Legacy VTK file of the C-alpha trace (Angstrom):
# vtk DataFile Version 3.0
C-alpha trace
ASCII
DATASET POLYDATA
POINTS 536 float
0.654 -13.872 -6.610
2.883 -12.791 -9.492
2.586 -9.162 -8.392
3.629 -10.100 -4.881
6.615 -12.083 -6.153
7.634 -9.128 -8.337
7.597 -6.769 -5.369
11.078 -5.535 -4.441
10.311 -5.875 -0.725
9.270 -9.501 -1.200
12.510 -10.324 -3.010
14.608 -8.871 -0.236
12.557 -10.638 2.447
12.822 -13.951 0.570
16.588 -13.577 0.343
16.674 -12.753 4.039
14.567 -15.806 4.917
16.750 -18.118 2.795
19.789 -16.784 4.641
18.034 -17.373 7.971
17.177 -20.910 6.830
20.812 -21.600 5.914
22.062 -20.101 9.178
19.618 -22.197 11.237
20.578 -25.313 9.272
24.337 -24.738 9.618
24.106 -23.818 13.304
21.864 -26.830 13.927
24.360 -29.099 12.169
27.178 -27.690 14.286
25.157 -28.162 17.488
24.230 -31.719 16.471
27.883 -32.495 15.760
28.960 -31.068 19.109
26.314 -33.045 20.985
27.187 -36.187 19.083
30.884 -35.742 19.879
30.013 -35.006 23.469
27.989 -38.221 23.616
30.975 -40.172 22.269
33.252 -38.558 24.847
30.856 -39.516 27.617
30.784 -43.107 26.368
34.554 -43.269 26.210
34.746 -41.977 29.775
32.365 -44.698 30.953
34.323 -47.368 29.056
37.520 -46.152 30.689
35.828 -46.459 34.082
34.768 -50.016 33.205
38.367 -50.910 32.298
39.644 -49.467 35.574
37.129 -51.446 37.649
37.872 -54.684 35.814
41.633 -54.204 36.055
41.349 -53.526 39.777
39.427 -56.767 40.231
41.973 -58.776 38.247
44.934 -57.355 40.131
43.375 -58.482 43.410
42.262 -61.982 42.381
43.951 -62.987 39.144
47.094 -64.905 38.097
48.985 -65.257 34.855
46.473 -67.762 33.404
43.615 -65.396 32.533
40.918 -67.937 31.770
41.589 -70.139 34.804
41.689 -67.047 36.977
38.245 -65.956 35.784
36.730 -69.451 35.984
37.935 -69.976 39.587
36.403 -66.707 40.750
33.213 -66.879 38.715
30.953 -65.680 41.534
33.158 -62.753 42.479
33.683 -61.947 38.799
29.945 -61.652 38.239
29.597 -59.316 41.232
32.312 -57.071 39.808
30.744 -57.147 36.364
27.387 -56.134 37.847
29.066 -53.005 39.242
30.692 -52.358 35.878
27.466 -52.767 33.893
25.536 -50.721 36.421
27.373 -47.587 35.249
27.740 -48.639 31.611
24.831 -50.832 30.550
25.653 -51.154 26.852
29.302 -51.940 27.528
30.895 -55.193 26.355
34.351 -56.378 27.371
36.817 -58.710 25.654
39.922 -60.131 27.285
42.984 -61.249 25.285
46.143 -62.936 26.460
49.644 -61.540 26.009
49.733 -62.840 22.412
46.577 -60.943 21.567
44.315 -64.010 21.295
40.807 -63.327 22.582
39.943 -65.712 25.424
36.786 -64.214 26.921
34.116 -61.661 26.435
31.329 -60.499 28.738
28.274 -58.246 28.510
25.061 -57.503 30.347
22.187 -59.889 29.676
19.513 -57.964 27.725
16.836 -59.730 29.832
18.400 -58.349 33.035
19.358 -61.736 34.580
22.953 -60.656 35.117
26.233 -60.552 33.221
26.889 -63.083 30.460
30.397 -64.544 30.379
31.539 -66.284 27.227
34.851 -68.184 26.941
36.216 -68.684 23.437
37.818 -71.997 24.415
34.355 -73.489 24.884
33.555 -72.757 21.246
36.827 -74.201 20.072
36.125 -77.531 21.846
32.557 -77.655 20.510
33.547 -76.342 17.052
31.360 -73.244 17.130
29.314 -72.456 14.039
30.962 -70.363 11.354
27.879 -69.725 9.213
24.286 -68.679 9.744
23.045 -72.139 8.683
25.191 -73.935 11.265
24.081 -71.481 13.930
20.435 -72.198 13.167
21.080 -75.996 13.299
22.842 -75.753 16.668
20.078 -73.587 18.035
17.466 -76.153 16.939
19.332 -79.012 18.628
19.573 -77.152 21.884
15.874 -76.308 21.779
15.107 -80.000 21.475
17.216 -80.707 24.565
15.334 -77.989 26.471
18.415 -75.813 27.214
16.839 -72.512 26.344
19.121 -70.422 28.548
22.296 -71.891 27.030
20.865 -71.329 23.551
20.260 -67.663 24.356
23.803 -67.259 25.657
25.272 -68.897 22.591
23.087 -66.832 20.227
24.221 -63.660 21.989
27.796 -64.873 21.880
27.470 -65.666 18.180
26.044 -62.208 17.619
29.098 -60.802 19.340
31.439 -62.987 17.272
29.842 -61.513 14.129
31.135 -58.067 15.181
34.703 -59.350 14.985
36.700 -59.784 11.841
39.629 -61.232 13.765
40.026 -63.561 16.742
43.159 -61.778 17.888
43.906 -58.186 18.713
45.737 -56.511 15.782
49.475 -56.094 16.237
49.255 -52.310 15.791
46.793 -52.127 18.678
49.081 -54.099 20.959
52.087 -51.981 19.979
50.129 -48.807 20.729
49.025 -50.195 24.105
52.604 -51.160 24.938
53.914 -47.675 24.089
51.057 -45.481 25.296
49.417 -47.589 27.986
45.736 -46.794 27.204
43.750 -46.097 24.027
40.304 -44.520 23.474
39.022 -44.340 19.931
35.990 -44.483 17.653
36.926 -46.767 14.752
37.281 -50.429 13.810
40.382 -50.916 16.010
42.672 -51.495 13.023
40.299 -54.069 11.535
39.348 -55.938 14.710
35.668 -54.996 14.371
33.348 -55.252 11.394
32.344 -51.589 11.814
33.280 -48.501 13.783
32.766 -48.845 17.520
33.559 -46.682 20.500
36.263 -48.591 22.399
38.813 -48.223 25.138
41.784 -50.593 25.581
44.311 -51.057 28.380
47.083 -53.534 29.220
46.015 -56.072 31.848
48.435 -56.699 34.727
48.334 -59.037 37.683
48.981 -58.101 41.299
52.735 -58.184 40.621
52.238 -55.642 37.816
53.343 -58.244 35.258
51.642 -57.756 31.831
49.585 -60.798 31.051
47.037 -59.621 28.480
44.750 -56.869 27.275
41.252 -55.625 28.071
39.068 -53.871 25.490
35.666 -52.470 26.477
33.474 -51.261 23.653
30.001 -50.123 22.709
28.198 -49.524 19.465
28.807 -46.066 17.923
25.723 -46.347 15.762
23.578 -44.725 18.427
25.532 -41.513 18.089
25.136 -41.545 14.342
21.419 -42.091 14.810
21.338 -39.245 17.327
23.108 -37.000 14.877
20.790 -37.984 12.043
17.681 -37.542 14.175
18.841 -34.123 15.357
19.686 -33.146 11.799
16.260 -34.270 10.616
14.557 -32.359 13.430
16.564 -29.234 12.671
15.853 -29.537 8.945
12.147 -30.068 9.584
12.058 -27.104 11.956
13.876 -24.917 9.438
11.460 -25.973 6.679
8.461 -25.158 8.889
9.996 -21.803 9.796
10.518 -21.089 6.111
6.941 -22.118 5.332
5.519 -19.931 8.113
7.748 -17.084 6.966
6.511 -17.457 3.388
2.899 -17.357 4.565
3.674 -14.296 6.673
5.438 -12.676 3.713
2.434 -13.384 1.499
-0.008 -11.861 4.003
2.160 -8.844 4.836
3.107 -8.213 1.212
-0.524 -8.478 0.119
-1.438 -5.964 2.803
1.321 -3.642 1.590
0.556 -4.208 -2.087
-3.158 -3.397 -1.767
-2.661 0.341 -1.047
0.210 0.444 -3.546
-2.121 -0.892 -6.218
-4.622 1.808 -5.276
-1.887 4.428 -5.653
-0.856 2.892 -8.989
-4.454 2.983 -10.254
-4.811 6.584 -9.074
-1.602 7.505 -10.923
-2.999 5.933 -14.092
-6.169 7.998 -13.628
-3.968 11.093 -13.352
-2.328 10.129 -16.626
-5.809 10.168 -18.202
-6.451 13.655 -16.829
-8.634 12.706 -13.843
-7.128 14.831 -11.065
-9.941 14.383 -8.550
-8.908 10.798 -7.637
-7.669 10.220 -4.062
-6.358 7.137 -2.263
-7.455 5.975 1.231
-5.128 6.871 4.117
-4.957 3.969 6.576
-2.719 3.748 9.630
0.551 5.541 10.367
3.135 3.392 8.573
5.315 4.208 5.558
2.612 3.164 3.077
0.077 5.499 4.685
2.722 8.268 4.568
3.075 7.567 0.862
-0.719 7.734 0.447
-0.836 11.087 2.264
2.020 12.426 0.140
0.252 11.223 -2.985
-2.991 12.916 -1.975
-1.113 16.117 -1.186
0.540 15.967 -4.591
-2.844 15.279 -6.176
-4.329 18.353 -4.492
-1.469 20.510 -5.747
-1.718 19.114 -9.273
-5.464 19.586 -9.324
-5.022 23.115 -7.981
-2.474 23.942 -10.659
-4.707 22.414 -13.295
-7.635 24.485 -12.037
-5.452 27.606 -12.046
-4.293 26.891 -15.551
-7.876 26.465 -16.694
-8.769 29.664 -14.886
-5.808 31.392 -16.521
-6.862 30.218 -19.947
-10.336 31.509 -19.219
-8.996 34.825 -17.866
-6.415 35.211 -20.622
-9.031 34.437 -23.264
-11.346 36.981 -21.697
-8.533 39.561 -21.394
-7.533 39.038 -24.994
-10.999 38.784 -26.454
-12.550 41.798 -24.628
-10.052 44.483 -25.755
-9.831 43.024 -29.235
-13.642 43.085 -29.542
-13.726 46.638 -28.201
-10.978 47.750 -30.572
-12.674 46.075 -33.555
-16.078 47.600 -32.713
-14.723 51.137 -32.276
-12.648 50.957 -35.444
-15.649 49.674 -37.389
-17.743 52.514 -35.944
-15.167 55.116 -36.982
-14.771 53.647 -40.462
-18.544 53.255 -40.975
-19.225 56.796 -39.797
-21.380 55.558 -36.927
-19.122 57.485 -34.555
-19.102 61.214 -35.335
-15.701 62.905 -35.941
-16.086 64.898 -32.740
-15.932 61.635 -30.745
-13.018 60.074 -32.628
-10.380 61.242 -30.138
-12.329 59.851 -27.182
-12.702 56.407 -28.705
-9.128 56.384 -30.001
-7.962 56.898 -26.396
-10.057 53.901 -25.363
-8.486 51.863 -28.164
-5.025 52.990 -26.945
-5.834 51.856 -23.384
-6.961 48.447 -24.612
-3.832 48.059 -26.736
-1.674 48.845 -23.669
-3.584 46.262 -21.713
-2.891 43.641 -24.387
0.751 44.672 -24.373
1.039 44.153 -20.621
-0.479 40.694 -20.894
1.846 39.635 -23.712
4.845 41.130 -21.871
4.021 39.108 -18.730
3.728 35.916 -20.723
7.044 36.601 -22.422
8.694 37.342 -19.050
7.538 34.006 -17.697
8.825 32.179 -20.753
12.220 33.870 -20.530
12.542 33.261 -16.781
11.661 29.591 -17.025
13.919 28.945 -20.001
16.842 30.852 -18.450
16.994 33.269 -21.368
16.709 36.255 -19.075
20.087 37.046 -17.537
20.461 39.227 -14.450
23.187 41.830 -14.123
23.753 41.694 -10.374
25.606 44.603 -8.849
25.370 46.862 -5.755
22.566 49.456 -5.765
20.703 51.661 -3.291
17.513 49.768 -2.462
16.139 52.659 -0.372
16.410 55.071 -3.266
14.796 52.570 -5.662
11.807 52.108 -3.323
11.439 55.869 -2.774
11.344 56.520 -6.540
8.750 53.747 -7.004
6.545 55.225 -4.269
6.760 58.644 -5.923
5.791 57.155 -9.297
2.632 55.696 -7.666
1.677 58.968 -5.968
-1.499 59.421 -7.997
-2.748 55.955 -7.090
-2.062 56.632 -3.409
-4.026 59.866 -3.674
-6.953 58.146 -5.392
-7.495 55.947 -2.321
-6.314 58.618 0.129
-3.921 56.154 1.768
-1.881 57.031 4.854
1.574 56.149 3.480
4.537 55.528 5.798
8.098 54.833 4.697
10.559 53.531 7.273
14.217 52.693 6.669
16.908 51.536 9.077
19.501 53.679 7.268
19.085 56.351 4.656
21.226 54.482 2.162
21.160 50.685 2.237
23.106 48.813 -0.422
21.736 45.563 -1.863
23.064 43.318 -4.628
20.878 42.545 -7.606
19.693 43.459 -11.072
18.244 46.972 -10.660
15.620 46.643 -13.404
14.441 43.246 -12.172
14.212 44.399 -8.543
12.359 47.526 -9.659
9.829 45.237 -11.367
9.404 43.284 -8.101
9.018 46.444 -5.990
6.503 47.942 -8.427
4.413 44.738 -8.508
4.300 44.422 -4.721
3.537 48.140 -4.109
0.921 48.273 -6.832
-0.822 45.093 -5.604
-0.950 46.480 -2.075
-2.614 49.661 -3.363
-5.230 47.746 -5.372
-6.339 45.678 -2.380
-6.192 48.445 0.274
-9.245 50.015 1.842
-9.754 53.723 1.184
-8.136 55.992 3.770
-6.313 53.037 5.318
-2.767 52.588 6.556
-0.038 51.710 4.059
3.542 51.138 5.256
6.832 50.261 3.538
9.752 49.118 5.745
13.399 48.453 4.821
15.781 46.986 7.418
18.557 44.500 7.953
17.477 40.953 8.835
19.131 38.577 11.286
20.818 36.568 8.522
22.732 39.637 7.247
20.317 40.406 4.427
18.155 43.395 3.566
14.439 42.859 4.146
11.748 44.880 2.345
8.178 44.678 3.738
4.981 46.199 2.339
2.021 46.353 4.733
-1.502 47.442 3.875
-4.890 47.396 5.550
-7.378 45.828 3.212
-9.185 42.713 2.139
-6.167 40.475 2.749
-5.787 36.844 1.748
-7.547 33.774 3.142
-5.562 30.987 4.801
-6.621 28.639 2.031
-5.229 30.970 -0.648
-1.883 31.807 1.001
-0.066 28.601 -0.143
-0.963 29.397 -3.765
-0.373 33.162 -3.853
2.951 32.827 -5.693
1.746 30.175 -8.118
1.518 30.880 -11.787
-1.899 32.032 -13.062
-3.275 32.392 -9.536
-5.736 35.161 -8.673
-7.178 35.358 -5.178
-9.767 37.899 -6.411
-11.636 35.390 -8.554
-14.534 37.768 -9.115
-12.114 40.278 -10.696
-13.924 42.937 -8.713
-10.786 44.654 -7.411
-8.222 43.466 -9.951
-9.633 44.170 -13.379
-6.309 44.505 -15.203
-4.229 41.699 -13.668
-3.938 38.148 -14.964
-2.329 36.478 -11.950
1.272 36.555 -13.170
2.851 39.468 -11.307
3.594 37.736 -8.003
4.803 34.589 -9.765
7.251 36.658 -11.796
8.324 38.603 -8.684
9.056 35.478 -6.646
10.923 33.902 -9.549
13.155 36.988 -9.745
13.793 36.996 -5.977
14.598 33.274 -6.037
17.108 33.915 -8.803
18.752 36.488 -6.479
19.059 33.859 -3.681
16.452 35.698 -1.659
13.146 34.740 -0.146
9.614 36.059 -0.618
6.712 35.436 1.754
3.298 36.722 2.762
1.349 37.043 6.012
-2.258 38.065 6.194
-5.417 38.213 8.281
-8.344 38.029 5.940
-10.503 41.140 5.948
-7.972 43.165 7.965
-4.421 43.363 6.668
-1.720 41.813 4.480
2.089 42.043 4.420
4.459 40.941 1.648
8.174 40.578 2.442
11.220 39.810 0.316
14.955 39.703 1.064
18.100 40.546 -0.903
21.780 40.045 -0.264
23.541 42.971 1.423
26.269 44.704 -0.581
28.892 47.406 -0.220
28.835 50.822 -1.852
31.354 50.960 -4.731
30.695 54.390 -6.179
LINES 1 537
536 0 1 2 3 4 5 6 7 8 9 10 11 12 13 14 15 16 17 18 19 20 21 22 23 24 25 26 27 28 29 30 31 32 33 34 35 36 37 38 39 40 41 42 43 44 45 46 47 48 49 50 51 52 53 54 55 56 57 58 59 60 61 62 63 64 65 66 67 68 69 70 71 72 73 74 75 76 77 78 79 80 81 82 83 84 85 86 87 88 89 90 91 92 93 94 95 96 97 98 99 100 101 102 103 104 105 106 107 108 109 110 111 112 113 114 115 116 117 118 119 120 121 122 123 124 125 126 127 128 129 130 131 132 133 134 135 136 137 138 139 140 141 142 143 144 145 146 147 148 149 150 151 152 153 154 155 156 157 158 159 160 161 162 163 164 165 166 167 168 169 170 171 172 173 174 175 176 177 178 179 180 181 182 183 184 185 186 187 188 189 190 191 192 193 194 195 196 197 198 199 200 201 202 203 204 205 206 207 208 209 210 211 212 213 214 215 216 217 218 219 220 221 222 223 224 225 226 227 228 229 230 231 232 233 234 235 236 237 238 239 240 241 242 243 244 245 246 247 248 249 250 251 252 253 254 255 256 257 258 259 260 261 262 263 264 265 266 267 268 269 270 271 272 273 274 275 276 277 278 279 280 281 282 283 284 285 286 287 288 289 290 291 292 293 294 295 296 297 298 299 300 301 302 303 304 305 306 307 308 309 310 311 312 313 314 315 316 317 318 319 320 321 322 323 324 325 326 327 328 329 330 331 332 333 334 335 336 337 338 339 340 341 342 343 344 345 346 347 348 349 350 351 352 353 354 355 356 357 358 359 360 361 362 363 364 365 366 367 368 369 370 371 372 373 374 375 376 377 378 379 380 381 382 383 384 385 386 387 388 389 390 391 392 393 394 395 396 397 398 399 400 401 402 403 404 405 406 407 408 409 410 411 412 413 414 415 416 417 418 419 420 421 422 423 424 425 426 427 428 429 430 431 432 433 434 435 436 437 438 439 440 441 442 443 444 445 446 447 448 449 450 451 452 453 454 455 456 457 458 459 460 461 462 463 464 465 466 467 468 469 470 471 472 473 474 475 476 477 478 479 480 481 482 483 484 485 486 487 488 489 490 491 492 493 494 495 496 497 498 499 500 501 502 503 504 505 506 507 508 509 510 511 512 513 514 515 516 517 518 519 520 521 522 523 524 525 526 527 528 529 530 531 532 533 534 535
């Protein structure tokens, strides 16, 4: 688990999921607020409709005495209220006279028996209860008398009275109604109610359009707060579940990703201990499998280089030990008198040949060291590449004759000017020509071609018919210490450094060196140099 939490990918995904959680929560809160506000707007619209219906009724039937007007038309009033409560069930209405004193309120009976009409003057005559204890006492008395319906009405009325802090409409409300005509708000109506309610108020006029009071229809705003809270809880719970599911998914996905990464990490540690034969499984086609394939490819190359280095050490040890043993044996024989004086010259020539062989090996090693350290500097200047190749071919005439090769030399122009260090390029040309001779069949075709390439460079190609190079060996031909003739049957004097040195020199001249071959038939080495202009 700790490894998964330490994973860089997991950290980024966790940050992303936290951001998603916050976005979902914020957007959900905004949506809940919008819906809650929309619900309040809808309620206000219904309350406004209730006010309009009630005002229309009063203008047709009422007079200046509000209470008497309502009492005289009780039956018609209840019919109108049924229409009002049909569209707005939770609506309650209070009526106040022109002084703001509340004279009546009405609401729909929760039991569905019809509208309940409550006149405040009835409570004043009967001294309505002002405390919970008095309310309970009055309710008990009425139960004893068997007036259950009246008790219910009074309990509901008392419940309504508890919502009011005042028995008159606040002066600020009346002033606002006088100046603006209608009000729709969601508050305590300047202290009229104990808590915030959704309410709509309008002046009440008779049929002569004479102001005679006020009508306020209201409903509880708590439902909207509950709606908002419930939506917020649902959104929060959904966001938490999404985060939980995301965490589980992250754990599973990260574990799946981490498993091959751990295998790669363990393989890398094995490499550090010198075990280059370790490989990691390649599963699927995703980025991790690409990494595994790249790792295995790197492992193959490292193992190959390690094998070549071991082979080089073996070859170099053999190449150093053999001539030194030969030299020591012949010198001991001469000094001990085991070799007669008449044979001294013959064996001294052998000793000379072995010394030259040691010199070539040491020179190659020194060249590599100087090239890799940058100690060898190249004096690049224009020179005639055709002439350099011709002179090199002439210097190898005896070797051509030994194998009776059919040598061809083809040039696009007689004089072609390249830019480079003459001595270094001569070393490259000699190595390539000499290698081609060593691996050519007797009496076979041997061709050297010099021409201009498409990218405005000079291209030198050396073709020979011979043993060639296998497809497996081609990628490693220019590697250090590499020898395709592992049996040393054809290349008895080489140590696998010539082509590496040649390619390093060409690379330093911004050129390219490549090889094509068909094993058992032919081989062609090619290198390019920058084209120059004749300055002499």
